[in-house]
C-alpha positions, -999 to +999 in steps of 0.1 A: -247+040-006-232+009-021-195+011-027-195-001-062-229+015-075-228+052-090-251+076-105-246+063-139-225+033-138-219+004-113-187-019-111-191-058-110-173-088-111-164-105-142-189-130-156-185-159-179-209-141-203-183-112-205-160-135-230-169-117-261-166-082-247-132-092-231-120-110-262-129-076-283-111-054-256-079-075-253-078-078-289-081-041-299-046-033-313-053+005-308-050+001-269-021-024-268+005+005-263-012+009-230-015-026-215+020-036-231+001-062-252+020-077-283+000-104-297-038-115-297-053-135-272-075-164-280-110-171-270-096-201-250-074-181-228-097-156-220-122-184-211-096-196-187-092-163-173-129-157-166-129-192-151-102-181-124-114-145-119-133-154-087-103-157-070-096-134-039-075-102-044-056-113-014-043-144-032-039-131-067-029-095-060-054-079-086-090-075-092-106-067-124-143-052-124-163-046-154-179-011-158-214-012-166-241+015-176-271+014-156-289-005-184-264-034-179-242-027-210-204-034-205-188-003-213-153-006-198-130-025-170-112-011-140-084-032-126-066-031-095-033-047-097+001-049-077-020-052-048+003-050-017-016-053+014+014-053+037+020-016+023-016-007+018-011+003-019-023-009-054-021+002-088-052+012-109-057+010-144-092+018-164-103+014-200-137+027-216-148+007-246-159+011-272-146+047-282-181+064-284-186+058-245-155+079-238-158+116-227-192+110-212-178+109-176-178+072-168-143+068-166-144+095-137-173+079-119-156+045-120-124+059-107-141+074-078-161+042-071-126+022-071-111+049-048-140+045-024-137+007-025-100+007-021-104+029+009-132+012+026-127-025+018-090-029+011-077-003+036-053+012+009-033+041+019-024+048-018-032+042-054-011+047-086-013+047-121+010+044-151+000+066-178+018+068-212+032+101-227+007+113-250-024+100-233-038+132-225-073+119-218-060+096-189-037+123-176-067+147-175-088+120-159-062+109-131-054+146-124-090+156-120-094+129-093-065+142-074-038+119-086-006+137-087+024+131-111+055+120-091+077+108-116+087+100-152+099+069-165+121+079-193+121+062-226+099+035-207+080+020-237+089+013-272+061+022-295+064+020-332+100+020-330+100+051-308+108+053-271+081+070-250+080+082-214+058+067-189+044+091-160+037+079-124+007+092-108+000+086-071-032+091-049-030+094-011-059+088+009-062+113+038-069+096+069 
């Protein structure tokens, strides 16, 4: 079985043709709270980012993949970030967009694929996720995929002039 191919989705590298999709996602103010974005990104900056996205995860310490439905439609992105090969750990973040693609199991399938990829190809011992207070869909997704809440960062994010906690979830691979 291919590591990045599931039953209903597959994960692939970013392509120059993803410019409009990435532009739309990165400039969606409704998700800025999750990504700590505070200002829009230009097409120019996103084009530059896409041109550099071929760099190796060991060099840039991150990997962003596009989540595609089997009909090749881009329906989200999944990131491995803060990759620490010396400690065999990394962070993971996921977004399904547009909203009408949420709740269909795509996120769970993508997270399973990235967990498998992390173990087989990156030799990870653990993955972690930071999830903001109130993001019940993400909490449910990660808990259903055996991530355990291991901590709370109190008043971590300032959102609409109110401080919100952020939860730290961790997944340890069984060797």
